[in-house]
C-alpha positions in Angstrom: 105.6 26.2 -152.7 102.3 26.9 -150.8 100.3 23.9 -149.5 97.5 22.8 -151.9 94.0 23.2 -150.5 91.2 20.7 -150.8 88.9 20.0 -153.7 85.7 18.0 -153.8 87.7 14.9 -154.5 90.8 15.7 -152.5 90.8 14.7 -148.9 92.2 17.3 -146.5 96.0 17.5 -146.4 97.0 18.9 -143.0 100.3 19.2 -141.4 101.2 16.7 -138.6 99.0 17.3 -135.6 98.5 15.9 -132.2 94.9 17.1 -131.8 92.8 15.0 -129.5 91.3 12.0 -131.3 89.5 8.8 -130.4 92.0 7.0 -132.6 95.0 5.6 -130.7 98.3 6.8 -132.0 100.5 3.8 -132.8 104.2 3.6 -131.9 106.3 5.2 -134.6 109.6 6.8 -135.2 110.3 10.0 -137.1 113.6 10.9 -138.7 114.6 14.2 -140.3 117.6 15.6 -142.2 118.1 18.9 -144.1 116.6 17.4 -147.3 114.5 14.4 -146.2 112.0 13.2 -143.7 111.1 9.6 -142.8 108.8 7.6 -140.7 108.7 4.0 -139.4 105.3 2.8 -138.5 104.0 -0.7 -138.1 105.8 -2.7 -140.9 106.5 0.3 -143.1 109.4 2.6 -143.8 108.6 5.8 -145.7 111.0 8.5 -146.9 110.3 11.8 -148.7 113.2 13.7 -150.1 112.9 17.3 -151.3 115.8 19.2 -152.8 116.5 22.3 -154.9 116.2 22.3 -158.6 118.8 20.0 -160.3 122.1 21.7 -161.2 123.4 22.0 -164.7 125.5 18.9 -164.6 122.7 16.7 -163.3 120.2 18.2 -165.9 122.7 17.5 -168.7 123.0 13.9 -167.6 119.3 13.3 -167.3 118.5 15.1 -170.6 121.1 12.9 -172.4 119.5 9.8 -170.9 115.9 10.9 -171.9 116.7 12.3 -175.3 114.6 15.5 -175.0 114.8 18.9 -173.2 113.9 18.9 -169.6 111.2 20.9 -167.9 112.3 24.3 -166.7 112.1 23.2 -163.1 113.3 19.6 -162.8 113.7 18.3 -159.2 115.9 15.3 -160.2 116.8 14.4 -156.6 113.3 14.5 -155.2 111.6 11.2 -154.4 109.1 9.4 -152.3 109.8 5.8 -151.3 107.8 3.2 -149.4 109.0 -0.1 -148.1 107.0 -2.9 -146.6 109.7 -4.5 -144.5 108.3 -8.1 -144.0 107.7 -8.7 -147.7 110.5 -6.5 -149.1 108.1 -4.7 -151.4 109.2 -1.2 -152.4 107.4 1.5 -154.3 108.7 4.8 -155.4 107.9 8.1 -157.1 111.0 9.6 -158.8 111.5 12.4 -161.4 113.6 10.4 -163.9 111.1 7.5 -164.2 108.2 10.0 -164.4 109.8 11.8 -167.3 110.5 8.5 -169.0 106.8 8.2 -169.3 106.7 11.4 -171.4 106.3 10.6 -175.2 109.7 10.8 -176.9 109.3 11.0 -180.7 106.5 11.7 -183.1 103.1 11.8 -181.3 100.7 9.0 -182.3 97.0 8.3 -181.8 96.3 8.2 -178.1 99.3 10.3 -177.1 97.0 13.4 -176.6 99.2 15.7 -178.7 98.4 19.4 -178.2 99.1 22.5 -180.3 99.1 26.0 -178.8 96.1 28.1 -179.8 97.8 30.3 -182.3 100.1 27.7 -183.9 98.0 27.0 -187.0 97.3 30.7 -187.7 101.0 31.5 -187.2 102.1 28.8 -189.6 99.4 29.8 -192.2 100.4 33.4 -192.1 103.9 32.4 -193.2 103.2 29.6 -195.7 100.0 30.8 -197.3 99.9 31.9 -201.0 99.6 35.6 -200.0 102.4 35.5 -197.4 105.3 37.9 -198.1 107.2 36.8 -195.0 109.9 34.2 -195.6 110.0 31.2 -193.3 112.8 31.6 -190.8 115.7 29.3 -190.8 115.3 26.5 -188.4 117.3 23.8 -186.9 115.8 20.3 -186.9 114.9 19.1 -183.4 113.9 15.7 -182.1 110.1 15.6 -181.6 108.7 15.0 -178.1 105.6 15.8 -176.1 106.3 19.5 -175.2 103.5 19.4 -172.6 105.3 16.7 -170.6 102.1 14.8 -170.2 102.7 11.7 -168.2 100.4 9.0 -166.8 103.1 7.9 -164.4 101.7 6.0 -161.4 104.9 5.3 -159.5 106.9 2.1 -159.8 108.1 -0.9 -157.9 111.6 -0.2 -156.7 114.4 -2.8 -156.5 117.1 -2.9 -153.8 120.9 -2.9 -154.2 120.7 -6.5 -155.4 118.2 -5.6 -158.1 115.5 -7.7 -156.5 112.1 -6.6 -155.4 108.9 -8.6 -154.9 106.4 -7.4 -157.5 102.8 -8.0 -156.4 100.2 -9.0 -158.9 97.9 -6.0 -159.6 94.4 -7.0 -160.4 91.2 -5.2 -161.2 89.3 -4.2 -158.1 86.1 -6.1 -157.3 83.4 -3.3 -157.4 81.2 -5.4 -155.1 84.0 -5.7 -152.5 84.0 -2.6 -150.1 87.6 -3.4 -149.1 88.6 -2.7 -152.8 87.6 1.0 -152.6 89.4 3.9 -151.0 87.4 4.8 -147.9 86.9 8.6 -148.3 85.0 8.7 -144.9 88.1 7.5 -143.1 90.4 9.9 -144.9 88.2 12.9 -144.1 88.1 12.1 -140.4 90.1 14.6 -138.2 92.6 11.9 -137.2 96.1 12.9 -136.2 98.6 13.2 -139.0 101.7 11.4 -138.1 103.6 12.2 -141.3 103.1 14.6 -144.2 105.1 15.6 -147.3 104.8 17.3 -150.6 107.3 16.2 -153.3 107.4 18.2 -156.5 109.0 16.3 -159.4 108.8 18.8 -162.2 107.2 22.0 -163.4 107.3 24.0 -166.7 105.7 27.2 -168.0 105.5 25.8 -171.6 107.2 28.8 -173.2 104.5 31.1 -171.6 101.7 29.1 -173.1 100.5 27.5 -169.9 101.9 25.2 -167.2 102.7 21.6 -166.6 103.5 20.0 -163.3 103.7 16.8 -161.3 103.4 16.8 -157.6 103.3 13.9 -155.1 101.8 14.2 -151.7 101.6 11.7 -148.8 100.1 11.6 -145.4 100.2 8.9 -142.8 97.5 8.5 -140.2 97.2 6.1 -137.3 95.1 3.7 -139.4 96.4 4.1 -142.9 98.6 5.8 -145.5 97.4 7.8 -148.5 99.3 9.1 -151.5 98.1 11.5 -154.2 100.3 12.0 -157.3 98.8 14.7 -159.6 99.8 15.7 -163.1 98.2 19.1 -164.1 98.3 20.6 -167.5 97.1 24.0 -168.7 97.5 25.0 -172.3 96.2 28.6 -172.7 93.1 28.9 -174.9 93.3 25.1 -175.7 92.7 22.7 -172.8 93.1 21.6 -169.3 94.2 18.1 -168.4 94.5 16.2 -165.1 95.9 12.8 -164.2 95.7 11.5 -160.6 97.1 8.4 -158.9 95.8 7.6 -155.5 97.3 4.9 -153.3 95.8 3.7 -150.1 96.8 1.1 -147.5 95.0 0.2 -144.3 97.5 -0.9 -141.6 94.8 -3.4 -140.4 94.4 -5.2 -143.7 95.5 -8.9 -143.6 97.2 -9.8 -145.8 98.4 -6.3 -146.5 96.3 -4.8 -149.3 97.3 -1.9 -151.5 94.7 0.0 -153.5 95.7 2.1 -156.5 93.2 4.3 -158.2 94.0 6.2 -161.4 91.9 8.8 -163.2 92.4 11.1 -166.2 90.3 14.1 -167.0 90.4 16.7 -169.8 88.2 19.6 -171.1 88.5 22.5 -173.5 89.9 25.7 -172.1 86.7 27.6 -172.6 84.6 24.9 -170.8 86.7 25.4 -167.6 86.8 29.2 -168.1 83.0 29.3 -168.0 83.1 28.1 -164.4 85.1 31.1 -163.1 83.4 32.7 -160.0 84.1 36.1 -161.4 84.1 36.6 -165.2 87.0 39.1 -165.2 89.2 37.3 -162.7 91.3 34.7 -164.5 93.4 33.9 -161.5 91.6 30.6 -160.6 92.7 29.2 -164.0 96.2 29.0 -162.7 95.1 27.2 -159.5 95.4 23.4 -159.8 92.8 23.0 -157.1 90.2 25.1 -158.9 90.9 23.3 -162.2 90.7 19.9 -160.5 87.4 20.8 -158.9 85.9 21.9 -162.2 87.2 18.9 -164.2 86.1 16.3 -161.7 82.8 18.0 -161.3 81.9 17.8 -165.0 79.9 14.8 -166.3 82.0 11.8 -167.0 80.9 11.7 -170.6 82.4 15.2 -171.0 85.6 15.1 -169.0 86.6 11.4 -169.1 85.4 10.3 -172.5 85.1 13.2 -174.9 87.7 15.3 -173.2 89.2 18.0 -175.5 89.0 15.8 -178.5 92.7 14.8 -178.3 91.8 11.1 -177.9 94.3 10.9 -175.1 94.6 7.4 -173.8 94.9 8.7 -170.2 91.2 9.5 -170.0 89.0 7.5 -167.8 89.7 5.7 -164.5 90.4 2.3 -163.0 91.1 0.8 -159.6 93.6 -2.0 -159.0 94.5 -3.9 -155.9 97.5 -6.0 -154.8 98.2 -8.2 -151.8 101.7 -8.2 -150.2 103.0 -11.6 -149.2 
């Protein structure tokens, strides 16, 4: 999987570097095994585990637990975990919990249900009064959101005893600069102490588009930053994006966690009109191009009107939590 490049809203994601910087590099420890990488820095322990696609036995077990078919590429053993050692607070991104956030059952108002572009015409051609083609025999299947749309933001993770301090997430104070992710800090060319990309799942949606969830993290001398991005493309219908950004400054006292979530959506043709070259459709398969377009549209278009699916994930909010 090639590294994702920057967009207007994405801060640069560079591999670990020791380039000269005015920022002092703190003492830290790095650990590496064939399928995982970890760092201990200040009061934090962070681990990113990346593994091959789940085998048949693991997929069968997860599918049985979820109750619906899995994405074509399910990385069931992949995860990102953070632990703040003094407080015992743990936070994680895992595939199974992300998929539990996918709608299982009949889609209701706010679920953002999507039909492929030709579905209605296909059905009409076989059920209309002039149709001479008999309906094919079908086997009833349990309904679920076939696009695997999820607004998963990560979750508090318990230890072996089942205990984990859960901080109180509250709405950020818009007048408090400390309650906003400092983009200026994140765009500085500071050394990258730790970097990882953790794919959780990906699916081609029966050749009707693509759906994926990817988590990225980088740790700098002054802070840590996470971007978890769900990207959906349904050909000739819509594009959808849901981002979770988590930021923590190592200097904050008491330790402050900022979590920003945003959802965007737009009709397929609206994004298509932004192609640099009219006859080159390649950028439409690039999550970075799609993200740049969606986040560049007026808020009224991409975060309120969307693609008229009434998806509850549209819009954005910022929450903060203090660790004790």
